[in-house]
C-alpha positions in Angstrom: 255.7 46.3 162.3 257.7 49.6 162.3 261.2 50.4 161.5 264.0 50.7 164.0 263.8 54.1 165.4 260.3 54.8 164.1 256.7 54.9 165.4 255.2 54.5 161.9 254.5 51.3 160.7 256.4 49.8 157.6 254.0 48.2 154.9 257.0 46.7 153.2 258.0 44.5 156.0 254.2 43.4 157.0 253.8 39.8 155.6 250.3 41.2 154.5 251.7 44.0 151.9 251.8 42.0 148.9 247.8 41.4 149.1 247.1 45.1 149.7 249.3 46.2 146.8 247.7 43.8 144.3 244.2 44.8 145.5 245.2 48.5 145.2 246.6 48.1 141.6 243.3 45.8 140.8 241.4 48.9 142.2 243.2 51.7 140.4 245.1 50.4 137.4 248.2 51.6 138.5 250.7 48.9 136.7 253.5 51.4 137.4 253.6 49.8 140.3 254.1 46.5 140.0 257.9 47.1 140.0 258.2 50.3 142.1 257.6 48.7 146.0 259.8 51.5 147.2 257.8 54.3 146.1 254.0 52.4 146.8 255.5 51.8 150.2 256.9 55.2 150.8 253.4 56.6 149.9 251.1 53.9 151.6 253.6 54.9 155.2 252.1 58.4 155.0 248.3 57.2 154.5 248.9 54.9 157.4 250.1 57.8 159.7 247.1 60.3 158.5 244.7 57.2 158.7 246.3 56.1 162.4 246.3 52.2 160.8 248.7 50.2 162.7 249.3 47.8 159.7 248.7 46.5 156.1 245.5 44.9 157.5 244.1 47.6 159.5 244.2 49.9 156.7 242.9 46.9 154.2 240.1 47.0 156.8 239.4 50.8 156.6 239.3 50.6 152.7 236.5 48.6 152.7 234.5 50.6 155.4 231.7 52.0 153.2 231.8 55.1 152.9 234.9 55.8 154.8 236.8 53.2 152.8 235.5 54.8 149.5 236.8 58.5 151.3 240.2 56.7 151.9 240.3 55.4 148.3 240.4 59.1 146.8 242.9 60.1 149.1 245.4 57.1 148.4 244.6 57.8 144.9 245.6 61.4 144.8 248.8 60.0 147.2 250.0 57.3 144.3 249.5 59.5 140.9 252.4 60.8 139.3 251.5 64.3 139.2 254.3 66.0 137.6 253.5 68.5 134.6 254.2 72.0 133.0 252.8 74.6 130.6 252.8 73.5 127.0 254.5 70.2 127.4 255.7 69.0 124.3 256.2 71.8 122.4 255.7 69.3 119.1 252.0 68.9 120.1 251.3 72.4 121.0 252.9 73.4 117.3 250.4 71.4 115.8 247.8 72.8 117.9 249.0 76.4 117.4 249.2 75.9 113.6 246.8 73.6 112.0 244.5 72.0 114.7 242.5 74.8 116.3 242.9 76.6 113.6 241.1 74.2 111.5 238.4 73.7 114.0 237.7 77.4 114.4 237.4 77.8 110.5 234.6 74.9 110.7 232.8 76.1 113.8 232.9 79.9 112.4 228.8 78.9 111.8 228.1 77.7 115.5 230.7 79.7 117.1 231.6 77.2 119.8 234.2 74.7 120.7 234.5 72.1 123.0 237.8 70.6 124.4 238.8 68.1 127.0 241.9 67.4 128.8 241.7 63.9 130.1 244.2 63.4 133.2 245.3 67.2 133.4 246.6 66.6 136.7 247.2 70.4 138.2 246.0 72.2 135.3 248.6 73.2 133.2 247.5 71.7 129.9 244.1 72.9 130.1 245.3 76.2 130.8 247.7 75.9 128.0 244.7 75.3 125.8 242.8 78.5 127.4 246.2 80.7 126.4 246.1 79.4 122.8 242.6 79.4 122.2 242.1 83.1 123.5 245.5 84.0 121.4 244.1 82.7 117.9 240.2 84.2 118.3 241.6 87.4 119.6 238.7 90.4 119.5 236.3 87.4 118.5 237.0 86.1 121.6 233.8 87.3 122.9 231.5 86.1 120.0 232.2 82.3 121.0 230.8 80.1 123.2 234.6 78.3 124.9 234.5 75.2 127.0 237.6 73.4 128.0 237.2 70.7 130.5 239.8 69.5 132.7 239.5 66.0 134.7 241.4 64.0 136.9 240.9 61.6 139.4 243.1 63.4 142.3 241.0 65.8 144.4 244.4 67.2 145.3 245.1 67.9 142.1 242.3 69.7 141.0 242.5 71.9 143.9 245.5 73.1 143.2 244.4 73.8 139.2 241.5 75.4 140.5 243.6 78.4 142.7 245.7 78.1 139.2 249.0 79.3 141.0 252.6 77.8 140.0 255.9 77.9 140.8 258.7 78.6 138.2 259.2 74.9 137.5 255.9 74.3 135.9 256.8 77.0 133.8 259.9 76.3 132.8 259.7 75.8 128.9 258.1 79.4 128.9 260.1 82.9 127.8 260.0 85.4 130.9 258.2 87.7 128.3 255.1 84.9 127.9 254.9 84.4 131.9 254.3 88.2 132.5 251.9 88.5 130.0 250.0 85.3 131.0 250.5 85.0 134.7 251.0 88.0 137.8 254.0 87.5 140.1 253.3 86.0 143.5 255.4 87.2 146.4 257.7 84.4 148.6 255.4 82.1 150.5 255.4 78.6 152.0 254.7 75.7 149.6 255.4 78.0 147.0 259.2 78.2 146.0 261.2 80.5 148.0 261.2 83.1 145.0 257.5 82.9 144.9 255.1 81.8 142.2 252.6 83.0 139.5 249.3 83.1 138.9 247.4 82.7 135.9 245.7 85.9 134.8 241.3 85.9 135.2 241.1 86.0 131.3 242.6 82.6 130.9 241.3 80.9 133.9 237.6 81.9 132.8 237.3 79.5 130.1 238.2 76.1 132.2 236.5 74.3 134.5 237.2 71.0 136.2 235.6 68.2 137.1 236.5 64.3 138.6 235.5 61.5 136.7 236.6 58.1 136.3 238.5 57.1 132.9 237.4 53.9 132.9 234.0 54.2 132.1 234.8 54.8 128.6 235.1 51.5 128.2 231.1 51.5 128.4 229.5 51.9 125.4 227.0 54.4 126.9 229.9 56.6 127.5 229.3 57.9 124.0 225.8 59.4 125.0 228.3 62.0 127.0 229.2 65.5 125.8 231.1 65.5 122.2 233.9 67.1 121.8 235.9 68.9 119.4 239.2 68.2 120.7 240.3 65.6 123.5 243.7 65.4 124.8 244.7 62.6 127.0 248.6 62.3 127.2 250.9 60.1 129.0 248.1 58.1 130.4 247.6 55.1 128.7 251.1 54.1 129.2 250.0 53.1 132.9 247.0 50.8 131.6 247.8 47.1 130.9 247.6 47.0 127.4 244.4 44.9 127.1 242.7 48.2 128.4 244.5 50.4 125.8 242.4 50.0 122.7 239.0 50.0 124.9 239.8 53.4 126.5 240.8 54.9 123.3 237.9 53.4 121.9 235.7 55.4 124.4 237.7 58.7 123.8 236.4 58.3 120.0 233.0 58.1 120.7 233.1 61.0 122.3 234.6 63.1 119.5 232.5 65.1 117.1 232.9 63.7 113.5 235.7 66.2 112.5 237.7 66.0 116.1 240.6 65.8 117.0 242.4 63.8 119.9 246.2 63.6 120.9 247.4 60.7 122.9 251.1 60.8 124.3 254.0 60.2 122.2 254.7 57.0 123.7 250.9 55.6 123.5 250.4 55.1 119.3 249.2 51.5 118.8 248.8 50.0 115.2 245.3 48.6 117.0 243.6 51.9 116.7 243.7 52.1 113.2 240.6 50.1 113.6 238.4 53.0 114.8 240.4 55.8 114.2 242.5 57.9 111.5 245.6 58.8 112.4 247.0 61.5 110.8 250.8 62.5 110.8 251.8 66.1 111.5 255.6 67.5 112.1 256.7 66.0 114.8 253.4 64.2 116.1 250.8 61.7 115.0 247.1 63.2 115.9 243.8 61.0 115.4 240.7 61.8 113.8 237.2 59.5 114.1 236.9 57.5 110.6 233.9 57.9 108.9 232.5 54.7 109.7 234.3 52.7 112.2 234.4 49.0 111.4 233.7 46.6 113.7 236.7 45.7 116.5 237.2 42.1 117.0 236.7 41.7 120.7 238.8 39.6 123.0 237.3 38.6 126.5 238.7 39.6 129.4 237.6 41.5 132.4 239.0 45.2 133.1 239.0 45.8 136.6 237.1 48.4 138.0 238.7 51.4 139.1 239.0 55.2 139.6 241.7 55.9 136.4 245.3 55.7 136.2 248.6 57.6 137.3 250.0 59.6 134.6 248.0 61.7 132.9 249.3 64.9 131.8 250.7 64.5 135.1 248.0 62.7 137.2 245.4 60.6 136.9 242.2 60.7 134.0 238.6 61.4 135.0 235.3 61.1 132.9 232.9 63.2 134.2 229.5 61.7 135.3 230.6 58.3 134.3 229.4 55.3 136.6 231.6 52.7 137.0 231.5 48.6 135.8 233.5 45.7 135.1 233.4 45.6 131.3 234.8 43.6 129.1 237.8 44.9 126.9 239.3 44.5 123.4 242.8 42.9 123.5 245.8 45.3 122.4 249.3 45.0 121.5 252.0 46.4 123.5 251.4 50.3 123.9 253.6 53.0 122.1 255.7 50.6 120.2 255.4 48.5 117.0 255.9 44.5 117.6 259.9 43.7 117.7 259.7 42.4 113.7 258.4 46.2 112.6 260.6 49.1 111.8 263.9 49.1 113.7 263.1 45.9 115.7 265.1 45.8 119.0 267.9 48.4 120.1 270.6 46.0 119.2 269.6 46.2 115.2 270.1 49.8 115.7 273.2 50.1 117.5 277.0 50.1 115.7 275.8 48.5 112.2 279.3 50.0 111.6 278.3 52.9 109.9 278.8 56.3 111.2 277.4 60.0 112.2 278.3 63.7 111.9 277.8 67.2 114.0 274.0 68.9 114.3 272.7 72.3 113.2 271.1 73.6 116.1 267.3 72.9 116.9 265.4 74.5 119.4 264.6 72.2 122.0 261.7 71.8 124.2 264.0 70.4 127.0 262.5 70.8 130.7 266.1 72.1 131.5 266.3 74.6 135.0 265.7 78.1 134.7 269.0 80.6 135.4 269.9 80.5 138.8 267.4 77.3 140.0 269.5 74.0 140.9 268.6 70.3 139.4 266.9 68.6 142.3 265.3 66.0 140.6 266.5 62.6 141.4 269.6 61.2 139.1 269.3 58.1 136.8 271.5 55.0 137.4 273.3 53.0 135.1 270.3 50.2 136.1 267.5 52.1 134.7 269.4 52.3 131.3 270.3 48.9 131.2 266.7 48.0 132.2 265.5 49.8 129.2 268.1 48.2 127.2 267.5 44.8 127.9 263.4 45.2 127.4 263.9 46.6 124.0 266.8 44.0 123.3 264.2 41.4 124.4 261.9 42.7 121.8 259.5 44.1 124.7 259.9 47.7 122.7 256.5 49.0 124.5 257.5 47.9 128.3 261.2 50.0 127.1 259.1 52.6 125.6 257.4 53.0 129.2 260.4 52.4 131.1 262.0 55.2 129.3 259.1 57.8 129.8 259.2 57.0 133.6 262.8 57.7 133.6 263.0 60.6 131.6 260.3 62.2 134.1 263.4 61.8 136.8 265.8 62.9 135.1 265.2 64.7 131.8 268.5 66.1 131.5 270.2 62.7 131.3 272.2 62.2 128.1 271.9 58.7 128.3 268.5 58.4 128.3 267.9 61.4 125.6 269.9 59.2 123.5 267.8 56.5 124.1 265.0 58.4 123.2 266.2 58.7 120.0 267.0 54.9 119.3 263.3 54.1 120.1 262.0 56.4 118.5 263.7 56.1 115.2 262.7 52.3 115.7 258.8 53.6 116.1 259.6 55.5 112.9 258.9 58.7 114.4 262.4 60.3 112.5 261.6 63.8 113.7 261.2 63.1 117.5 264.5 60.8 117.0 266.6 64.0 115.4 265.4 66.1 118.2 266.3 63.8 121.1 269.8 62.9 119.4 270.2 66.6 119.8 269.2 67.1 123.1 271.5 64.5 124.0 274.3 66.3 122.3 272.9 69.6 123.7 273.6 68.0 126.9 277.4 66.0 126.2 279.1 67.4 123.5 281.2 64.7 123.4 278.9 62.0 123.1 280.2 60.0 120.5 277.3 57.5 119.9 274.6 60.3 119.7 277.1 62.0 117.1 277.2 58.5 115.1 273.4 57.8 115.1 272.3 61.2 114.3 274.7 61.0 111.3 273.1 57.8 110.3 269.6 59.4 110.9 270.5 62.2 108.7 271.8 60.1 106.1 268.3 58.3 106.0 266.3 61.7 105.8 268.5 62.9 102.8 270.3 65.9 104.4 273.9 65.0 103.5 275.7 68.3 104.3 274.4 68.0 108.2 274.9 64.3 107.8 278.7 64.7 107.0 279.0 67.4 109.9 277.7 64.8 112.5 280.2 61.9 111.3 283.0 64.0 110.8 282.7 64.8 115.0 282.1 60.8 115.6 285.3 60.0 114.0 287.4 63.4 115.6 285.8 62.5 118.8 286.4 58.5 118.5 290.1 58.8 117.5 290.8 61.2 120.3 289.3 58.7 122.8 291.6 55.7 120.8 295.0 57.7 120.9 294.0 58.8 125.3 292.9 55.5 126.2 293.4 52.7 123.7 291.8 51.9 120.2 290.1 49.0 122.1 288.6 51.2 124.6 284.9 50.7 124.5 282.7 53.6 124.1 279.9 54.3 126.4 276.5 53.1 125.5 278.2 51.7 122.1 277.3 48.3 122.7 280.6 46.9 123.3 281.7 49.1 120.4 285.7 50.3 120.3 286.7 53.9 119.6 288.5 52.3 116.2 285.7 50.3 115.5 283.4 53.5 115.6 285.5 55.6 113.9 286.6 53.1 111.2 282.6 52.9 110.2 281.8 56.6 110.6 284.8 57.5 108.2 283.5 54.2 105.7 280.1 56.4 105.8 281.4 59.7 105.4 283.4 58.4 102.5 280.1 57.2 101.0 279.0 60.2 101.7 281.0 61.9 99.6 281.5 59.4 96.8 277.5 59.8 96.4 277.8 63.6 96.6 280.0 63.4 93.5 
């Protein structure tokens, strides 16, 4: 079937599409596409064109055609990978790496002078190359005396080809100050496929520390995976949110098996899970949680359930994860709680429990932001997020499905990182998780993007009260009072405030005033 005026088949109008979609999700683990038909159809249409497939049935037959089918699976997996990434992504984690984790590892390995690091789901290489920059800076003149091995793995051959080339546009370097860009990269002239102002090539001394391989994340669920290379540090970030919850614990357990006894594991901000405490020790560092092996991991209660054979999952620090040199097989995975958020009856609960508790909040002191904002002179060209996306995130959280709410939020932020409402909900959900540092950062980001965001001032004040910072809390509450009163005067006291869960300007002004008065009484 084709669209009117188009010579290319339209997978979405094909009655065989549903079966093909189910097969793709079962094979790849890309549950991300369960409710994203438009995205999957767009990517399938490109593969249909390149493979000269007439329809979904013909393409399904190609995927079953022995070696040709395996080659097409690899191309399809590369096509449907979500591959956005950038250097030094998540400043809090890189701060922990710079100030705590890598110095501790360097001290612990001083006698053997060797470090082994694995970036699982490295996409186009920004994460392992960021690690190479850190390691080289920390070791300094001692570097020649050390054996440094940084492995980047991904399922996408296209992403790995880009990683090996180590050439990037300005968007991948968007959080890096100009002086650092010039220190670590050389400028490239304008060229097709790179941004019109040219790009940047990573300097050879950093490239030399990193090697890339293709692998399979789900082989980590096999006990034999523990027999592979042991690592001092593993990063597997923004990958697990794309798996079904029941496979997550098995994958993380496999990552733990690949750590040395005193090694470190970093997952994405959305991926911590109480189930991990059965086999990993969670360590709280400023702005993040990291994991270390337990001295004697207790047995994990296993539940029956087949993990579908897969070549990895979309996401990673931007794309798909691979385990080097691992076979595939169906395996039994432990049941896991929803990824990324506590159950609805744990700290925070649904978003409705965090919204107008009829208390108030004030203006914050500025903090360094790690927002992926456009560089000066660059236009934003990403898609916009509509009210329906925010409504869905809110509805999921209010229904108690906080894991799905967090995953939906992360996907939405990838598409629209400068949307203040999304940053606001990031703050509420992070606070529900008990991650107050991240919650404060997100609420301040919302205010950086929209200084008149009354509810962000309000909730920032409440958060600062809980963190025992009354002076800053008072400032935030004062702003909430002033801004909500201004809305009352201009539009009427019954005007509902954006993202206020139906609360009126008068109600928020009154609640903020009450909280402000309580702060004054406490301080006096």
